Structures are given as structure tokens and as C-alpha cells.
C-alpha positions in Angstrom: 35.1 45.1 -34.3 31.3 45.4 -34.5 30.6 44.7 -38.1 27.8 44.6 -40.7 28.3 41.9 -43.4 27.1 42.4 -47.0 25.8 38.9 -47.4 24.6 37.4 -50.6 24.1 33.7 -49.4 26.9 32.6 -51.8 30.1 30.6 -51.1 32.4 33.5 -50.3 30.1 35.6 -48.1 28.8 32.5 -46.2 32.4 31.5 -45.4 33.0 35.1 -44.1 29.8 34.9 -42.1 31.1 31.7 -40.4 34.6 32.9 -39.9 33.7 36.3 -38.4 30.4 35.3 -36.8 31.5 36.6 -33.4 32.1 40.1 -34.7 29.0 40.3 -37.0 26.1 42.2 -35.4 24.1 42.5 -38.6 24.0 40.8 -42.0 22.3 42.6 -44.9 21.3 41.0 -48.2 20.3 43.2 -51.1 17.5 42.2 -53.5 18.4 44.1 -56.7 16.6 42.0 -59.3 19.2 39.5 -60.3 18.3 36.1 -61.7 19.7 34.4 -58.7 18.6 36.7 -55.9 15.7 34.5 -54.8 17.8 31.4 -54.4 20.6 33.2 -52.7 18.3 35.1 -50.3 16.7 31.8 -49.1 20.1 30.4 -48.1 21.1 33.8 -46.5 18.0 33.7 -44.3 18.7 30.1 -43.3 22.3 30.6 -42.5 21.8 33.7 -40.4 19.1 31.9 -38.5 21.3 28.9 -37.8 24.0 31.2 -36.4 21.6 33.6 -34.5 22.8 36.6 -36.5 20.4 39.4 -37.2 19.6 39.6 -40.8 17.9 42.2 -43.2 16.8 42.0 -46.8 16.8 45.4 -48.4 15.3 45.9 -51.8 17.2 47.8 -54.4 14.7 47.3 -57.2 15.7 50.4 -59.1 18.8 48.5 -60.2 16.7 45.7 -61.9 14.5 48.4 -63.5 17.1 50.9 -64.8 20.5 49.2 -65.0 21.8 47.1 -67.9 23.3 43.7 -67.1 22.7 40.1 -68.2 22.8 39.2 -64.5 19.4 41.0 -64.0 16.1 39.6 -64.7 15.7 42.4 -67.2 18.8 41.3 -69.1 19.8 38.7 -71.7 21.0 35.2 -71.3 23.7 34.2 -68.8 26.9 33.2 -70.7 28.4 29.7 -70.3 32.0 28.9 -70.2 35.0 30.2 -68.3 34.8 32.7 -65.4 36.9 35.2 -67.3 36.6 38.8 -68.3 35.8 38.3 -72.0 33.0 35.9 -71.2 31.6 37.4 -68.0 31.6 41.1 -68.7 28.0 41.1 -69.7 27.1 40.1 -66.1 28.7 43.2 -64.6 26.0 45.3 -62.7 27.4 48.8 -62.9 28.7 50.1 -59.6 26.7 47.4 -57.7 29.2 47.1 -54.8 29.5 50.9 -54.6 25.8 51.2 -54.1 25.7 48.3 -51.5 28.7 49.6 -49.6 27.2 53.1 -49.4 23.9 51.7 -48.0 25.9 49.4 -45.6 28.0 52.3 -44.4 24.9 54.2 -43.6 23.4 51.3 -41.8 26.7 50.8 -39.8 26.5 54.4 -38.6 22.9 54.1 -37.8 23.3 51.0 -35.7 26.6 52.1 -34.1 28.7 49.6 -35.8 32.3 50.3 -37.0 33.0 48.0 -39.9 31.5 46.9 -43.1 32.6 43.4 -44.3 32.7 42.4 -47.9 33.6 39.0 -49.4 35.1 40.0 -52.8 38.1 37.9 -53.9 41.0 38.0 -56.4 39.2 36.0 -59.1 36.8 39.0 -59.4 39.4 41.6 -60.0 39.7 41.2 -63.9 35.9 41.2 -64.4 34.3 43.5 -61.8 35.9 46.9 -61.3 34.2 47.5 -58.0 35.8 44.3 -56.5 39.4 45.5 -57.1 41.7 46.4 -54.2 42.1 50.1 -55.4 38.2 50.5 -55.3 37.9 49.0 -51.8 40.7 51.1 -50.5 39.1 54.3 -52.0 35.7 53.4 -50.6 37.2 52.7 -47.2 38.6 56.2 -47.1 35.3 57.7 -48.2 33.3 55.8 -45.6 35.7 56.8 -42.8 35.6 60.4 -43.9 31.9 60.5 -44.5 30.6 59.0 -41.2 30.7 60.4 -37.7 31.9 57.2 -36.3 34.6 56.5 -39.0 33.1 53.4 -40.5 35.8 51.2 -42.2 35.4 48.8 -45.1 37.2 45.6 -44.5 37.7 42.8 -47.3 39.5 39.9 -45.7 39.4 37.8 -48.9 40.4 40.5 -51.4 43.7 38.8 -52.3 42.6 35.2 -51.9 41.3 32.9 -54.6 37.9 31.2 -54.4 39.8 27.9 -53.9 41.6 29.5 -50.9 38.2 30.6 -49.4 36.7 27.2 -50.0 39.6 25.5 -48.2 39.3 27.9 -45.3 35.7 27.1 -45.1 36.3 23.4 -45.0 38.7 23.9 -42.1 35.8 25.7 -40.3 33.4 22.8 -41.0 31.3 24.6 -43.6 28.4 22.9 -45.3 28.6 24.3 -48.8 25.3 22.7 -49.8 23.7 25.6 -47.9 25.1 28.2 -50.4 24.2 29.1 -53.9 26.3 30.4 -56.8 24.6 29.8 -60.2 23.9 33.0 -62.1 21.0 31.4 -64.0 19.0 31.1 -60.7 17.5 27.6 -61.3 16.5 25.2 -58.6 19.7 23.3 -59.2 23.1 24.8 -60.2 23.3 24.6 -64.0 26.9 23.5 -63.9 27.9 25.3 -67.1 27.8 29.0 -66.4 30.9 30.8 -65.4 30.1 30.9 -61.7 29.2 27.2 -61.6 32.5 26.4 -63.2 34.4 28.5 -60.7 32.4 26.9 -57.9 33.4 23.4 -59.1 37.0 24.4 -59.3 36.9 25.9 -55.7 35.2 22.9 -54.1 37.0 20.2 -56.0 37.3 17.1 -53.8 34.6 18.2 -51.4 31.8 19.6 -53.5 28.3 18.7 -52.2 26.5 20.6 -54.9 24.0 18.9 -57.2 24.5 20.2 -60.7 22.3 19.8 -63.8 25.4 19.2 -66.0 
């Protein structure tokens, strides 16, 4: 496998970066105008540099300009409380993964790579339609059919929980202080938004994160 990783700089994709480091030829981070993009990108750059993996930051600023989502700088307040559908639906960026996967598939073909890696997990399924197994399977078929070299979409964590991923990362010796999750995008994790609460649960017992609350 010669892979490109869609890499946010968050907990899940950084674990995937570490676990598949020997197969990843290129990591790509998309700057799409989210409230937490700047903090995530800084960690993505640092982690790729540490591992000697080529890294690109690609702007998708049209998303921030034209799409509607509270996750975006152009949107409303980030909700606090549980990481669940009723609470987090306002943070859905419509078809975000579809757009990113399409760009990544084109990059894979351009650089003669055969795989696109994505770090979605089971906790996302109820909230984000483009993280669900049926979507990944459909896009895998589309990418394979639409590229000369039959690029495949691989989602190793699709049926794992975030806790499962964190435990896997701990076994790999991960330093999770070099990742970022908070949707509010502050210097410190807020500790109360849905993603911070999910991060706390995933890293319980070995969490190096400094939270505001």
C-alpha cells in the first residue's frame, strides 16, 4: 500500500498517521474555514515533520464562504454538552468528507498512490452522514471506478470507538498532547463542547490535555 492520509491533526487521524506511517507517502490537511482549523493544522505540520512524512495544506475556502455550519467561522456558536446527534447536528459541514475524499483521490492518482486513508470512527456515524460505512463503501467504489490506477478508500477505524482508537494509540506510545480536538478553536481545549467531552472519555486515565473547564 502506498497511501495518502486525510490528516486533520486531531486524535483519530494522528493515531492513524502513527500506525500506518510506513505506508503513508503523503498527508494532506484541508483548510476549509472551520473554527479549529488553525490549531489543528499547527499540530498536523509538527507531527508530519517529526515522522518525516510529506505534508500538504490545501485551502478549501469556498466551504467557509458558501456552506452553512456552526463549525465554520461564518457559523454560530459551538454547542456544549454530549457528543450526540441532537446536540451536534449544527456542526455538520455538508458533504465535507465527500469533497475531501474526491480531492485526495485525485492527488493519489496524480502521485501514483493507490490508497486514501480516512480516520472516521463509529462515534461519528449517528451525526455525520459522510462518516458512515455505507458512504465510505460507495465512495470507495466510485474512486476505484473513476481513476486509472483504481484508487481505494480505506477506513481502518470505521467500526472502532474513539476509546478503542485512543487505547491503540497508547499502545503505540502516542503523545496525545500533540493533537487537537476542540471545536471552539481556542488556545486551550474548552472542556465543555461535544468534542472535548468525547476526547475526555476516550483518553480517560491517560489524558495529557489541559482543559479550561
